[in-house]
N, C-alpha and C positions, 0 to 999 in steps of 0.2 A: 169868473172861476177859472177859466183857461189861462188868463193873464197871471192870476195869482199862482197858479200851478207852475207856470213857466218860470216865474221869478223865484219861487221856492226851489225849484230844481237848480237854477243857476247858483243860488246861494249855497246849496248843499254841495254842488260840484266844486265850487271855489274853496269851500272848507276842506274837502277831501284833498284837493291839490295842495293847499297850504300845509296841511298836516303831514302829507307824504314827503314834501320837500324840506321842511324845517329841521328834522333830525339830521339830515345829511349836512346841512350847513353848520350845525352845532358840532358835529364830529370833526369836521375839517378845521374849525376854529380852535379845537382843543388839542391839536397836534403840534408839538414843539420839538426843537432840537437843542440839546445841551452838549457841553464838552467835558471830556475827561482829560486832565493834564498831569504831566509828570516832568520834573526837571532833572536831567542827568548831566553829570560832568565827569571828566576824566579823573580817575582816582590818583592818589599820589604814587609816585614810583617807589616800590619797596626798597628799603635800605638795609634789610636783613635777609640772609639766605632763607629760602623756603624750607619747611620741614621735609625731611626725607621720609618717604612712606614705604610700607611693606608692599611689594609687588603682588603678593597673594591676596592682601586685603588692605587697600589704600586708606581705609579709615584708621589703620594702626600705624604707629611709627616703625621705621625700618629696624629690624632686629639684628642686622649685621649678617655677614657671610663669612663662614669660617675659612673659606678658600680665597677671600679677598680682605684680609684683616687690615685695619688702619685706614680704610677708604671711608671718609666721612662726607663725601660729596664734593662738588666743585667750588662751593662758596659763592657762586654767582648771584648777583642781585640785579634787578631791573624789571622792566615790563614783560620781557620774554627771555626766559632763562633755561639753560640746560643744567638742571640741579644735580644730577647724579649720572655717572657712567661707570660701569663695572670694568675691572681688569679680568680677563678671561684666563682661567688656568686649565690646561689640557693634560696635566699629569706627566708621568714618565712612561716611556715606551721603548721596547727593544728595537734596535736598529736592524732592519731587514731589507732585502731586495724588494723593489717595487714601491708602491705607494703606501701611504699611511692615512688612516681616518681616526682621529682622536676626538672623543666626546668631552665637553667641558665638565669640570668637577664642581663648578659653582652651584650652590643651592639657592641663592637669591640674586642671580645675575639680572641686571635690569638697566634701563635708562629712565630718568624722570625729567619731564618737561613741564614748565608752568608758563602759561600765556595769560598775563594779567591785563592785556590791552583790551580796550572796549570796542575796537574797530572791526574785529572779526576778520582780519586780513588773511589769516591762515599762516602756516609755516611748513618747512621741510627739514627733516632730519636725514643727514647723509653720513656715510661711513666709508672709510678707506683703510683696509688692512695692509700694512707695509710688509716688506720682506722680513723674514725672521733671521736674525744674525746671531751666530754663536759667540757667547761672551768670552771664551778662551781662544778660539781659533779664528774668529772673524768670518767663518763660513756662512754663506747666505742660502736661504731656502725661499724661492719665489715662484715656484711652479705649483700653483694650487689655488685654493679659495677658502673663504670662511663662509660656512652655512649657518645662518642664525637659527634656523628651525622655526617652529610655530611660535609666534609672538602673542603673549597674553596682554592685550591692551585694556587697562582698567582705570577707574577713576574713583575718588572718594564719593560717598553717597550724597554729599552736598552739591556736587557738580552736576548741572543739568544740561551741559553742552552736548551736542552730537560728537561722536568720536572721530579721531583721525583714522586713516586707513593704512594698512600694511602694504608695502610695495615689494621691492626686491629682497629676497632672502639669501640668494647666492651671490657673494661679492668676490670677484677675482682679486688676488693679491696685487696691490699697486693701483687699484681702480676705485674711484668714488662712485657710489651708487645711492640713489634715494631709497631709504628703507622704510620710513614712515612719513606720510604727507597729510597735513590737515588742510583740506579745501576751505574756501572762504566760508566763514561763519561756523566752523567746526574746530575742535581741539582747544577750546577755551578752558581756562583754569588749569588744574593740575592733572597730569596723566602719567601713569607708570606703564612701561613697556617691558614686561617680564620675559626673560629669555631662559631657555633650558628647563622649562617646566613640563614639557610634554615628552614622555619617554619614547613615544613613537616618532617624534620629530624634534630631537634635541639639538643643541648648539654644537657644531662640530668644525674642526679644522681638518681640511683635506689637503694632503700633499700628494701630488700626482706621481712624483719621481723622487725617490730617496736613494737611488742606486749609488750616487757619489757623495752622499751625506756622510759627515763624520760625527762621532760621538761628542756632544757638547750640550750646554744649556742654552737654548735659543730663545730670543726675545724679539718680538715684533710690535711696533706701535700700532695702535688702533686710533685713527684720527676721526673724531666725531665732529660734525658741523651742523649747526642749527641756523637756518636762514629764515627771514621774517616774511616769507610769502610762499605759497605752494608753487611747485614746479614739476 
């Protein structure tokens, strides 16, 4: 009887051990790894200019600016383009001693950039305001700066990219400054950079000294530059 008991106990113990180990082996055997794949290739280089968009709502087409008539965009095509830049109009002002601060009249002043590249290398937008020269007298105004004011950086609703960032807003006449920079993996697809939209921080031309200025219609070039990497 004792031998039989001991044997029975051994069998029961073996059964318990086998039962407790077996499910673990089954679970391990049922674990697998599969793959998810996608094939990407560089898209074709655009051969038509990008649509110019409304800087207040980039899902809509550009409605035009009554203070910048005839400006239909740059017509640029390619993987990274400066699609639109505004001419800034500062109106008519009385010639006085001392300086002058003139606010832009534009209702839809803006810059539009499209980055169709797939590499996410980023980009930099620079601006240099040149001296203002009188059309009749040739007199030059170069002591001052252009203040862009608060920039409204927006994108169409279909754009999922992270935004570029605003940099320098105060640009001395005759100097290049970085005004908007897209760090790596940001600023993809189309972006509008609206100017003169905030009445508390508008776009302004500041002339520090007009004591020797003469009455004339002054024109100064705005040189916009888009480079294909952040700086």
